[in-house]
Backbone as a printed PyTorch tensor [residue, N CA C, xyz], in Angstrom:
tensor([[[ 20.4110, -15.3320, -19.1450],
         [ 20.0610, -14.2630, -20.2580],
         [ 20.0890, -12.9290, -19.8170]],

        [[ 19.4270, -12.7210, -18.5210],
         [ 19.3300, -11.2900, -18.0170],
         [ 20.5550, -10.7470, -17.6100]],

        [[ 21.3460, -11.7610, -17.1280],
         [ 22.7940, -11.1350, -16.6160],
         [ 23.6190, -10.6240, -17.8610]],

        [[ 23.4490, -11.5170, -18.8500],
         [ 24.2280, -11.1860, -20.2760],
         [ 23.6890,  -9.7220, -20.6650]],

        [[ 22.3460,  -9.6550, -20.6560],
         [ 21.7150,  -8.3660, -21.2250],
         [ 22.0630,  -7.0930, -20.3210]],

        [[ 22.2440,  -7.3530, -19.0680],
         [ 22.6880,  -6.1570, -18.3030],
         [ 24.1360,  -5.8430, -18.4490]],

        [[ 24.8870,  -6.8330, -18.6240],
         [ 26.4720,  -6.5730, -18.9780],
         [ 26.5300,  -5.8000, -20.2420]],

        [[ 25.7470,  -6.3250, -21.2350],
         [ 25.8780,  -5.6360, -22.4420],
         [ 25.4820,  -4.2950, -22.3180]],

        [[ 24.3260,  -3.9580, -21.7730],
         [ 23.9310,  -2.6390, -21.5690],
         [ 24.7960,  -1.7990, -20.8420]],

        [[ 25.6480,  -2.2040, -19.8200],
         [ 26.5130,  -1.6140, -18.9620],
         [ 27.6980,  -1.2510, -19.8570]],

        [[ 28.1950,  -2.2020, -20.7470],
         [ 29.4720,  -1.9470, -21.4510],
         [ 28.9380,  -1.0370, -22.6030]],

        [[ 27.7780,  -1.0010, -23.3150],
         [ 27.5320,  -0.0080, -24.2610],
         [ 27.2020,   1.4540, -23.7140]],

        [[ 26.6620,   1.2820, -22.4590],
         [ 26.4850,   2.6700, -21.7870],
         [ 27.8600,   3.3490, -21.3770]],

        [[ 28.8400,   2.4500, -21.0730],
         [ 30.1770,   3.0750, -20.8090],
         [ 30.7700,   3.4610, -22.0320]],

        [[ 30.5070,   2.8880, -23.1190],
         [ 31.0830,   3.3500, -24.5250],
         [ 30.5270,   4.6480, -24.9190]],

        [[ 29.1940,   4.9530, -24.7820],
         [ 28.5710,   5.9850, -25.1070],
         [ 28.9660,   7.2560, -24.2020]],

        [[ 29.0210,   6.8550, -22.8550],
         [ 29.6690,   8.0090, -21.9100],
         [ 31.1410,   8.2520, -22.3090]],

        [[ 31.9270,   7.3640, -22.6500],
         [ 33.2330,   7.7590, -22.9570],
         [ 33.4260,   8.6050, -24.2400]],

        [[ 32.5610,   8.3290, -25.2030],
         [ 32.5400,   9.2110, -26.3450],
         [ 32.0690,  10.5540, -25.9930]],

        [[ 30.9220,  10.6330, -25.3000],
         [ 30.4530,  11.9990, -24.9050],
         [ 31.3630,  12.7960, -24.1380]],

        [[ 32.0220,  12.2440, -22.9990],
         [ 32.8980,  12.8440, -22.2900],
         [ 33.9720,  13.3230, -22.9290]],

        [[ 34.6230,  12.3950, -23.7380],
         [ 35.8490,  12.7910, -24.2910],
         [ 35.5190,  14.0400, -25.1980]],

        [[ 34.5330,  14.0120, -26.0690],
         [ 34.5920,  15.2760, -26.9300],
         [ 33.7260,  16.4610, -26.5080]],

        [[ 33.0460,  16.3540, -25.3380],
         [ 32.2630,  17.4790, -24.7160],
         [ 33.1130,  18.0580, -23.7060]],

        [[ 33.8740,  17.3100, -22.8280],
         [ 34.4760,  17.8600, -21.7310],
         [ 36.0970,  17.6690, -21.8510]],

        [[ 36.5480,  16.4840, -22.0260],
         [ 38.0180,  16.2420, -21.9100],
         [ 38.8390,  16.9280, -22.9580]],

        [[ 38.2530,  16.9910, -24.1730],
         [ 38.9710,  17.6990, -25.2310],
         [ 39.5110,  19.0880, -25.1190]],

        [[ 38.6850,  19.8190, -24.1500],
         [ 39.1510,  21.1410, -23.6430],
         [ 40.4410,  20.9960, -22.8280]],

        [[ 40.5920,  20.0390, -22.0790],
         [ 41.6190,  19.7030, -21.1960],
         [ 42.9260,  19.1770, -21.8470]],

        [[ 42.5700,  18.2130, -22.5470],
         [ 43.6860,  17.4150, -23.1070],
         [ 43.1670,  16.6050, -24.4970]],

        [[ 43.5380,  16.8940, -25.6720],
         [ 43.2570,  16.2610, -26.9050],
         [ 43.7020,  14.7830, -26.9880]],

        [[ 44.9110,  14.5780, -26.5250],
         [ 45.4950,  13.2110, -26.4260],
         [ 44.6240,  12.2620, -25.5610]],

        [[ 44.1890,  12.7740, -24.4380],
         [ 43.3220,  11.9830, -23.4500],
         [ 42.0150,  11.7170, -24.1800]],

        [[ 41.4600,  12.6490, -24.7760],
         [ 40.2000,  12.5660, -25.3670],
         [ 40.3090,  11.4260, -26.5760]],

        [[ 41.3280,  11.4360, -27.3630],
         [ 41.6170,  10.3810, -28.2280],
         [ 41.7760,   8.9260, -27.7590]],

        [[ 42.5050,   9.0090, -26.5260],
         [ 42.7350,   7.8100, -25.8050],
         [ 41.1760,   7.1980, -25.3600]],

        [[ 40.3280,   8.0170, -24.7760],
         [ 39.0270,   7.5450, -24.5040],
         [ 38.4270,   7.1100, -25.5810]],

        [[ 38.4760,   7.7670, -26.6950],
         [ 37.5570,   7.2930, -28.0460],
         [ 38.0980,   5.9510, -28.3270]],

        [[ 39.4450,   5.7020, -28.4050],
         [ 39.9690,   4.6150, -28.8330],
         [ 39.3290,   3.3900, -27.8750]],

        [[ 39.4450,   3.5850, -26.5150],
         [ 38.8650,   2.6330, -25.6690],
         [ 37.3160,   2.4390, -25.9770]],

        [[ 36.5800,   3.4100, -26.3510],
         [ 35.1830,   3.3890, -26.6100],
         [ 35.0440,   2.5990, -28.0070]],

        [[ 35.9470,   2.7310, -28.7690],
         [ 35.7590,   1.8890, -30.1010],
         [ 36.1240,   0.4540, -29.8440]],

        [[ 36.8590,   0.0550, -28.9350],
         [ 37.2540,  -1.2470, -28.5560],
         [ 36.1640,  -2.0230, -27.9820]],

        [[ 35.3510,  -1.2150, -26.9760],
         [ 34.2960,  -1.7870, -26.2240],
         [ 33.1200,  -2.6780, -26.9400]],

        [[ 32.5300,  -2.2180, -27.9430],
         [ 31.3900,  -2.9230, -28.5980],
         [ 31.7170,  -4.3610, -28.9200]],

        [[ 32.7880,  -4.5490, -29.4900],
         [ 32.9740,  -6.1480, -29.8780],
         [ 33.0530,  -6.9880, -28.7300]],

        [[ 33.5930,  -6.5050, -27.5150],
         [ 33.5030,  -7.2330, -26.2290],
         [ 32.1520,  -7.3180, -25.6610]],

        [[ 31.3310,  -6.1370, -25.9580],
         [ 29.9490,  -6.2980, -25.4490],
         [ 29.2600,  -7.3620, -26.2310]],

        [[ 29.3740,  -7.4070, -27.5630],
         [ 28.7110,  -8.4420, -28.3190],
         [ 29.1040,  -9.7460, -27.8550]],

        [[ 30.3260,  -9.9310, -27.6490],
         [ 30.8380, -11.3170, -27.2170],
         [ 30.2020, -11.8550, -26.0330]],

        [[ 30.1540, -10.8550, -24.9630],
         [ 29.4260, -11.0980, -23.6600],
         [ 28.0690, -11.3860, -23.8630]],

        [[ 27.3620, -10.5410, -24.6390],
         [ 25.7800, -10.8060, -24.8800],
         [ 25.5890, -12.0960, -25.6460]],

        [[ 26.5830, -12.6560, -26.3390],
         [ 26.3220, -13.8930, -26.9860],
         [ 27.1070, -15.1830, -26.4560]],

        [[ 27.5140, -15.0000, -25.2540],
         [ 28.1910, -16.0200, -24.5680],
         [ 27.3760, -17.1630, -24.2820]],

        [[ 27.7340, -18.2390, -24.6190],
         [ 26.9670, -19.5760, -24.2600],
         [ 25.3870, -19.6010, -24.7390]],

        [[ 25.2420, -18.8730, -25.8260],
         [ 23.9040, -18.8620, -26.5100],
         [ 23.7380, -20.1710, -27.2420]],

        [[ 22.5930, -20.8670, -27.0370],
         [ 22.0480, -22.0450, -27.6780],
         [ 22.1630, -21.7820, -29.3000]],

        [[ 22.7030, -22.6620, -30.0670],
         [ 22.7690, -22.5180, -31.5610],
         [ 21.7090, -23.3430, -32.1360]],

        [[ 20.9820, -23.0870, -33.2300],
         [ 20.1860, -23.8370, -33.9850],
         [ 20.8580, -24.5370, -35.1530]],

        [[ 20.3150, -25.7800, -35.5130],
         [ 20.9350, -26.3890, -36.5520],
         [ 20.5990, -25.9040, -37.8920]],

        [[ 20.0570, -24.6840, -38.0500],
         [ 19.7510, -24.1630, -39.3230],
         [ 20.9060, -23.1640, -39.6840]],

        [[ 21.1990, -22.9640, -41.0730],
         [ 22.0680, -22.0010, -41.3980],
         [ 21.3070, -20.6010, -41.5230]],

        [[ 21.8400, -19.4980, -42.0820],
         [ 21.3080, -18.2510, -42.1570],
         [ 20.1440, -18.3240, -43.1160]],

        [[ 20.0550, -19.2340, -44.1660],
         [ 19.2290, -19.1620, -45.1520],
         [ 18.0210, -20.1440, -44.8820]],

        [[ 18.1180, -20.6690, -43.7350],
         [ 17.0370, -21.5740, -43.4550],
         [ 17.3020, -23.0930, -43.6790]],

        [[ 18.3070, -23.4000, -44.4340],
         [ 18.5010, -24.7350, -44.7040],
         [ 19.1810, -25.5700, -43.5870]],

        [[ 19.4680, -26.8150, -43.6780],
         [ 19.9940, -27.4760, -42.7010],
         [ 21.5000, -27.6950, -42.9170]],

        [[ 22.4340, -27.5210, -41.8140],
         [ 23.9050, -27.8650, -42.0690],
         [ 24.2090, -29.2830, -42.2420]],

        [[ 25.5010, -29.4740, -42.4800],
         [ 25.9060, -30.9110, -42.6200],
         [ 25.7440, -31.7610, -41.5570]],

        [[ 25.7300, -31.2920, -40.2030],
         [ 25.7210, -32.0380, -39.1300],
         [ 24.3980, -32.6010, -38.8810]],

        [[ 23.3030, -31.6070, -39.0490],
         [ 21.9130, -32.0970, -38.7870],
         [ 21.3530, -32.8070, -39.9810]],

        [[ 22.0400, -32.7520, -41.2650],
         [ 21.5700, -33.7200, -42.2820],
         [ 22.0360, -34.8430, -42.4510]],

        [[ 22.7110, -35.5070, -41.3450],
         [ 23.2210, -36.8160, -41.2870],
         [ 24.6590, -36.9850, -41.5040]],

        [[ 25.4070, -35.7960, -41.7290],
         [ 26.7890, -35.7990, -41.8310],
         [ 27.1220, -35.9680, -43.5110]],

        [[ 26.1250, -35.9010, -44.4320],
         [ 26.4500, -36.0260, -45.7600],
         [ 26.9550, -34.8880, -46.4370]],

        [[ 28.0690, -34.9150, -46.9530],
         [ 28.6410, -33.6780, -47.6590],
         [ 28.3760, -33.8540, -49.4040]],

        [[ 28.2510, -32.9380, -49.9880],
         [ 28.1090, -32.9280, -51.4070],
         [ 29.2920, -33.4970, -52.0930]],

        [[ 28.9850, -34.2700, -53.1950],
         [ 29.9730, -34.9160, -53.9140],
         [ 30.9260, -33.8770, -54.7400]],

        [[ 32.0810, -34.1890, -55.0700],
         [ 32.8650, -33.1620, -55.9260],
         [ 32.3540, -33.0940, -57.2100]],

        [[ 31.7930, -34.3270, -57.7340],
         [ 31.1480, -34.2410, -59.1860],
         [ 30.1260, -33.1550, -59.2380]],

        [[ 29.3780, -33.1060, -58.1570],
         [ 28.3700, -32.0060, -58.1300],
         [ 28.8450, -30.6170, -58.1980]],

        [[ 30.0810, -30.4020, -57.6560],
         [ 30.6720, -29.0000, -57.7340],
         [ 31.0830, -28.8630, -59.1110]],

        [[ 31.7400, -29.7660, -59.7890],
         [ 32.3670, -29.7670, -61.0240],
         [ 31.0940, -29.4350, -62.1060]],

        [[ 29.9880, -30.0920, -61.8370],
         [ 28.6740, -29.8610, -62.8070],
         [ 28.2850, -28.4090, -62.6220]],

        [[ 28.2160, -28.0170, -61.3950],
         [ 27.9100, -26.5220, -61.2450],
         [ 28.8570, -25.5630, -61.7710]],

        [[ 30.2680, -25.8790, -61.7060],
         [ 31.2170, -25.0570, -62.4710],
         [ 30.9090, -24.9210, -63.9840]],

        [[ 30.4110, -26.1050, -64.6800],
         [ 30.2720, -26.1330, -66.1080],
         [ 29.0710, -25.3210, -66.4840]],

        [[ 28.2380, -25.3470, -65.3860],
         [ 26.8960, -24.5880, -65.7940],
         [ 27.2160, -22.9960, -65.6870]],

        [[ 28.1070, -22.7440, -64.9530],
         [ 28.5020, -21.3120, -64.6400],
         [ 29.4610, -20.7050, -65.7700]],

        [[ 29.9470, -21.6340, -66.6840],
         [ 30.8860, -21.1890, -67.7480],
         [ 32.3860, -21.3490, -67.4420]],

        [[ 32.6440, -22.0750, -66.3200],
         [ 33.9480, -22.2930, -65.9200],
         [ 34.4120, -23.6560, -66.5990]],

        [[ 35.7400, -23.8260, -67.1110],
         [ 36.1940, -25.0360, -67.6590],
         [ 36.3850, -26.1210, -66.6420]]])
């Protein structure tokens, strides 16, 4: 956990440094270089998040606090239940 957190902090610090240097210093020398630095800085955050969440244990609960299909014994809802819900919503 600590190693991932350090890697995330380094990557996000690099991202911030690239943005600041690109538009405070490098743009006076070369605008295309500043744009290139900004593009690299834009690409870094998704990789930083991926590194931070690598091999994280997942819980068996979904976002709303319910259980998913695997943890509820593999039972999936019937198609009839879906059709009944559609009729309530006004669909034919």
